[in-house]
N, C-alpha and C positions, 0 to 999 in steps of 0.2 A: 504494500500499499504506500502510495506516494505521501510526502509530508502534507501537502495540501489536503489530500483526501482523509488522512488520518485526523487531522484537526478539524476538518468538518464534521467528521463522525463523531468526534469527542463533543463538538459543540451541540449537535442534535441529542447527544445523551444527557447533556446538562439542561438542555430546554425540556426534554420530555420527563426526565426524573427529578429535576430540581437539585440534585446533589450527586456527585460522583466520587468514586474512591480511587487514588492512585494505583494502589496495588491490583485492584479489579481491572482497572484499565490496562495496566501493564500485561496481565495475563491474558486478557482478552485480544489484545493487539499484538502480543508476542514481542515487546519491546521493553527496554529498560524503565525503571522507575524514574530515573533521572531524564529520560526523554519525555515521559508523560508530564513532569514538572515544568519542562521547557514549553511544552505545548500549551499547558495551562497558564503560564505566565504570559504567553503571547495572546492568548484568549482573554485574559485580564486586561491587557493593554488595549485590546479592541473594544472593551467594555462588554463582552459576551460571558464572562465568568468572574466569580470573585473567589479567590483561593482562601481555604481554611485549612486547619490542621489535618493533614492526611488526604485532602482532595479539594473540592471546588463546589460552589454552589450558583445557582442561577441568579443573577441580580434581581429578578422579578420575585424570587422566594424570600427576599429579605424584606423585613418590616421596618418602615420609617417611624419617625417620631409623630406622636399624634397629640394635637392641642388638648388641653384639658376640657375644653367646652364640648369637644367632639366625643369624649369617652366617658364623661361623668355620669351619663344616663344609661351607658351600655351595660347589659348584664347585671343591673343594679341588685336584683334578687340574689343573684348568686355570690355577689361581692359581700352583701350582708350576711349570708349564711357562712361565708368563708370567716368573716371577722368574728361571727358569734363563737365559732369554733377556736379561733386564735385566742379569744378571750380566756378559755378554759386552761390555757397553758401559761398564762401570766401569774406568776406567783405574788404574794403580797411583798410589798416594799421593794419591787424590783426596779431595775433601770432598763428601759426598753428604747430601742432605736427604730424610729419608723421611717422607712424609705419614701421618697415622693411618690404619689399614685392615688388613684381613686379607690383602690382595694384597701389600703393602709389608712385612707381617710375615714373608712367605715369603722376600723378599729379605733381611731381617735373618738369617733362618736359615742363608742360604747364605753370608753373608760373615762369620758370627761366628768363623771360624777363621782369617781374615786379620788382619794386624796393620799394615797400611800405610794404613788409612782413617780419616777423621774422619767421624762420622756424628752428625747434628743431627736430632732428631726431637720431635714434639709428642704422642707416643704412649707411654704409660708401660708398656704391654704389651711394645713394642718394645724399649724401654730395659731392661726386666726380662730380655728374651730375651738381650740383649747384655751382662749384668752380669758374666759369667765370661770374656768375651772381652779380647783384647788390643787392641782398637780403642779410639780416643779417642771417647767417647761424650758428647754434650752434649744436655740436656734443655731445652726451651724454657721450662719453667715455666708457671704460670698456673693458672687454675681447672680442676679436673677435671670432665669430662662423665661423670657416673655411667652406669653400664651400657654405656658406649662405650669409655672409656678414653683419650679425646683431651683435650689441654689448649688452653685458650682464654682470652680476655680480654686485658686491657691489658698484662700482663707478657709474655704470648705475642707480642702485636703489636710491643712495644718490642724484644724479643730478635730478632725476624725483620728489624726495620728496621736492625740494626747488624751484620749478617753477610753474607757472601757465599761462595757454594758453586759448586762445578763442575757438579753435577747435582741436579736436583729430580725425585724420583719421585712424581708426582702420583697421588693415589688418586681413584677417581670414584665418585660416587653415582649419576649418570646422565649419559649422553652421547647427544647428538642432533646430526646433520650441520647443521642450521639453527641450533638454539639453543646449540651447543657443549656445554662441561662445565658442569654446573649442580650446585649443593649444596642441601640441605634447609633450610637457614637463612642469614640475612644474615651471622651471626657466622661460620659455616663458611667461606662464600665469601670473606669478608674475609681470613682466616688464609691461605686457599689463594692468594690474589691477592698477599698479601705474600710468601709462599714463592716463587711465580714470579719475582717481582721481585728476589728475594735470589739468584736462581740464573742461572748463565751459559746453562744449557740445561734444558728442562723435557720430561720424557718422561711420557706418560699411561700408566699400568698399569690395564687394565680388562678383565675377562673379558666374553666375548660378551654374557652376560645383562644388562649394564649399557646396552647400546646401544639406540637408538630409544626412549629414556625421558628424561624432563624432571623436574627438581626445582625448587624454589621460585627460588633466587637464582643468577644467572649467575656463573661463575668466569672463563671464558676462551673465546674462539672456537678452533676446530679448527686454523684456519691458524697460531696463535701457538705452536703446540706444535712441538718438535724432532721428535717422532714420537709414535706410539702402538704399545704392545705388548699384544697380545691374543691369543686362541686361534683354532685352526682352525674352530670352530663358527660364527664370525661368517659370515654370508651372503655369498657371492661377490659378489653386487650392491652390497651394503653396503661391502665392501672396496674396491671400485672408486671409490665416491663419496668415501670418506675419503682414499684414495691420490691423489685429485686436489687435496686440500688439505695433506697432510703425509705423512711416511713412515710406513708401516704395517709392523710386524713381527709374525710369528706365533710364539708360544711353542714351546718344543722339548720333545719327550718325554723 
């Protein structure tokens, strides 16, 4: 097979499957892994693939950033169920870190009548939700991401490097059994990684619509999570796959 034909074939595999594996392509085409890596590099330059660890994905399969107003009412019942379940794993007098997002917002709404918690967040909307509570609330600071409400940048990073909390509730943009948790930008993934490092345990809060999707920048593998809380709409076969790697809890109605 000529070089042009090989790359054209790989491009079609990326389009139809959404994701390709270097070793599998190497066996199918009877060429070295290095050859496949060079092919994928050229496809990436042409905007036809995005390389990830061990392979590549279609640019169309990656989820972009979603404005807060567009997502706050989506899957609201599922998010509320997830938040109720999350509430059951928060001990008394705990320090918790709430990632920015609409599911973590539902957690904030459920804990604002408590007075025993310390809450750290990089979400100004969550901070505003807790403004009249008796909780100790700490905002990370940093630059505001317009239309989203998240804080980021070096002040956020420095703050996160100097704290330690009991539980981090991680919000997800996209979750995939192989790619793990991914974020739409390097900056977002860096903030989430620092939050994970600052926490004793990390629980992922993600409704079922976030699964089997990938975003641009990796955050963490599924196995590194203490557990996942999602809703009952997650496919049973998918549940089994995730349960092989971590604890999986379903939200309560």
